[in-house]
N, C-alpha and C positions, 0 to 999 in steps of 0.2 A: 495441367489438370486444375490448377486453382482458377484459371479462367472459366473453365467449365462449371466449377463448383458455385462461383459467383453469379454467372449467368443462370444457372439453374435456380438459385435463390431468387433472382430477379424474375424468372418465368413464374415461380410459384406466387410471387407477389402479384403479378399482372393477372393472373387467374381470377383474382378477387374482383376485377372489374367486369366480369362476365354478366350480360344482362344489363349493364348500366351505361356502357361507354360508347355502343354502336350508335352511329356508323364509324366512329373511330376504332382503331385497333385497341387490344389489351396490351398495356405497356408496363413493365416494372423496371426499377432502377435502384442499384445500390452503390454506394460510395465507399471505397476501401482505402484505408491508410496502413501501411506495413502489414498486409494481408489480414487486416482486421475490419469488419464492417463498422463504419462509424455513422452512417446515415442510410435510410432507405425510404422508398415511396412508390406508389403506383398510380396510374390514371384511374381516378375513382368514379367519375361522372362525366358524361358528354357536356361540353361547354365549359368544364372547370379545369383546373390546372392539370398539366401533364405530369408524367411520372418524374421527369427530370427535375422539374420545378419543386414538386413536393419533397423529393429527396434533398435538394439543395437547401430547401427551407428548413429541413429536419437537421441540417448539418450544424454543428456548434459553432459559434463565432470564434471560438478559441483554436479551431483547425483551420489551417490554410489549404485551400483548394489545390494549390500547386503541389501539395505533397501527397495528393490523392489520385486515385484512378476511379473513373466513373464507368459503371457497367450498366448498360441499357439494352433491353431486348429488341428494340427497333431503332433504325436509324433516326437521330434527332431531327425534328422538323426544321425547315428553313424558311418558312412562309407565315405571313399573318393570317390566321384563321380565327377561331373563336378566342385564341391565346396567342401571345407573341412567340417568335421562333426560339425553340430550345437550344438550337445550335449557337445562336448569338448569346444566349445566357451562359452556355458552358465556356464559350470563349471569353466572355467579359469577366467571369468568375476566376479565370486563370488556371483552370484544369490543364494538365499537360498530357494526360493519357485518357483515351476513351476506348472501351471494348464494347463491341456491338454484335448482337445475335444475327439479326436479319436487316437486309436494305429494305427501304420502303418501296412497295410496288406503285404507290400513288404517283402519277407523272409529275405532280407539282414539287415532289421531293426527289424521289428515284436517283440517289446518288449525290444530289446537290448538297444535302446536309453534310455528308462525309467530306465532300470537296471543300466546303467552307471551313470545316474544322482542320483539315490538312493544310489549307492556305494560311491559317492563322498558326501554323507550327505546331499543332497538336498530333501526337502520335495516335494513330487509329488503327485498331485491329478488328476485323470483321469475320462473320461466318462461324461464330462460336455457338455450338449446339443449334446449327441452323434448320435442321429438320424439325427438332422439337419447337422451335419457334414458329415454323410454317404450320405445324400442326395446331398449335395454340390459336393461332390467328387464321385458321382455315376459311373463315367466312370472308375476312378482309382480303386475303390473297386471291380466292375464287372471284370475288366481286371485280377486282382490277385485271386479273389475268383472263378471265372467261366472259367479262362484260355482262354478268348476270349474278343474282343472288346465289348463295350457297343453299341447295335444295335438300331438305330432309324429308324423305317419305316415311310415314308412321301409320301403322294399323294395329288393331288387335285381332286375333283369330283364335277360333276354337281348336281343340285338340284334332278335329277331323278337317280343318282347313277351311272353315267359313268365317265371313266377316259379319254376316247378318242372316236372320231368317227371312224366307220369302214365302208367302207375302208377310209383310211387316206386321207384327203383333200390335194390337191396340195399346197394350201397356209397354211402354219403352223399356221398363225394367226387365221384361221377358227377353229382350234382345240384347241385354248387356252382357259383354264378355270380361272386360277388366274389373279387377277387385278394387278396394279403396286404395291400397298402396300403389297399383298401377295408375289409378286416377291421379294421385298426389304427384307421381313422377311425370305424368302428362302435363299437368299444370305447372310444374317446375320447368319443364322443357319449353313451355310457351313463354314463360317469364324470361328465359335466356335468349329467345330468338326475336327478331324484329317483327316477324309477320307470321300469319297463319292462313293458308288457303284451303277452301273447299269447294265442291260443286253445288249447283243449285239444288239437286235433290236431296243431298245431305242437309242442307239448311231447311228445306221443306219437311223433311222426315223427322229431324231431331229438334228443331227450333232451338238450337244451342246458343248460348251467349259467346262461346269461344273466348272466355276470359280466364284469368288466373285466380278465380275467387276462392280456391282451396289453399292457396299459398300466398306469402308475401312476395310482391314483385309486380312490375309494370305489366299491363295488358298489351298483347301484341296487337299490331294493325291487323284487322280482320279483312280478308279478301274473298269474295266468291264470284263465281261465273254464273250470270244469269242473262242469257242471250235476249230474251223478250221481256224482262223485268217482271218475272211471274211472282217473285216472293213478296208477299205483302209487307207494307212498311211497318206494320205493328208487330212484326216478328222481332224476337230479342236481338238478332243481329244488327238491327237498325237503331238500337238504343244508344245512348250517349256515353256508355262506359269506355268506349274505345273508338278510335277512328276506324272507318269502314270503307273499303274500295269495292265498287261493283263494276266488274267487266261485263259490258252489254254491247248490243247492235244498235241502240237507239239514240244515245246522247252522251255527251261529255259536259260534266257540270259539277260544281262544287256547292253543296248544301249543308253548311255547318260541319258536322263531323263525318258526313257522307260525301264521298267522291265517285262520281260515275265516270267511267273511261270507256269511250266507244271503240269497239274493234270491228275488223272486217272478218265476219264469220265465214265468208266464202273461201277464206284462206286458213292455213294452219294458225289456230290462235295461240297455241302455247308459246311459240317464240315472240309473238306480239306482247303477251302478258309479261314475260320475263324482261323483255326490252323496256317496257313501261316501268317495271319495278326498279330496273337499273337506273333509269333516268330519275326516279323518285329517291334514289340512293338508299333503297332497301336491300341490306346485305345478306339477309337470311330468312328463309321461309320454311314453315312446316307445312307438309301437305298430308291433311288428315281424311281425305276421301272426297268422294266415293270411289267405288271400284273402277268406274270408267276413267275418271281423272288420273288415279294412280296407275292404271294399266297404260294409259296413253303416255304418261311420263317415262314409264319403264321402256315402252316400245321406241320412244324417240331419244332414249338414253339422256333424259334430262333430270338427272339426280346426282347427288354426291354422297349421300348417306341414307341407310334404310334402318329403322327401328321397328321390330315387330315384337309384340307381346303375345305368346301363345299360352292359352289356358291349358293346364296339363290334363284336366279330366272332363271339361265341358264339351259336349258334342251337340250339333244341331241336326246332323243327318243329311240335311239339305239346305239350300239357300244360296246366298251370294258367295261365290268362291273367292278366297283370298287371292291377292296377286302373287305371282310367281317371278322371282327374278332369275333369268336365264343365267346358267353357269358361265357362258362365254361372254358375259358383259363385264 
């Protein structure tokens, strides 16, 4: 049970990296001596020190690592990336015991970090709170296991099941469903995920910036599907507040913060889109509409999570029906 407790503390630390470390996983680490935590750390920002490095840096020089057990939520890396291998650091510092929550699904690690530790004579225990660790890093595991981003479908609907009036009112406020609190939650979600995707009609109708302007946090990569490049370049989605990817049938081109990616629209474009995002190392996307895009993803079972805000009292009477998730999915 002690292993569970210390790994849970490390998982709680790891959560603090949400929205800052992608495409790296969230990782936490605690160092324990005589069943007491003597140092801890977590991966705080992509490109910066990993959790093990931060924890070891926080370990007092008066404490000998040989007398400690290091608990980490993900298998220590064994390759040179943005930072040196953590497995080598653990070995060089003289730790004799390592407890790990999850093995790393990334093929460049995938058991090699554990093997290096064991070959150095270190006792390694794995699989502690494994399901909790996989849930925490659902984006990371989905990316490597399914070879696509973690897909979150999101929409707001009225009490009678509509996501928009039809025809669209001239005043956008007349079509609003979510309240201020829901908008804050939506922008927080955007800050936590790597990208957001919408269809052409949503861009044309809303002229949204798709940013995190209501909260502190990075803007997601903005993605939209515009087969014939009908959205005017003076629309908000083309501003320089965030990178924008435009899937289209005309060209592949990079122009400052705008990247155009050409697709074959005679074939199913959704697998093409998510394959392209996989190649761009985009691990998670929020899909915010419209109805056609959401329903297409549901029909093709291309989603991992659904977030729906339902207004308790607002009714439109008619309009664009909200998507429905079949019970048997």
